[in-house]
C-alpha positions, 0 to 999 in steps of 0.5 A: 515527526509528524504521522499520516493513518493509512488503510490497507487492505490486502487481497482477500481479506475480508478487513481493513488495516490501518496503518501509520506511517511518517509524513511525506512516505512513498508507496515503498515505504509502506510494502516493507512496514507488511514485508512485501516485495514490490517486484510480486504486488500491484498497489491500487489506489483512489481506483488507479494502479499506482508506482512505487514511488508514490507519496501516500496522503492521510487517510488514504486507501491502499490495495496492495493485490497480488501479481499471478503468474503461470501458464 
């Protein structure tokens, strides 16, 4: 099975991580690998907020941003 390489920047960390995922992987697959609940983070890819079902491209740069609530 061919794999893709994705750079992931986690909010608050300076360095991006390089992850290998199966070709055709989606944002939700990335979040599962990172042990993130999709209900508590937003994901930006290519400068745009994307949905969980969005497919990842080889070489994509992804930012995972926690959703902060409160009052």
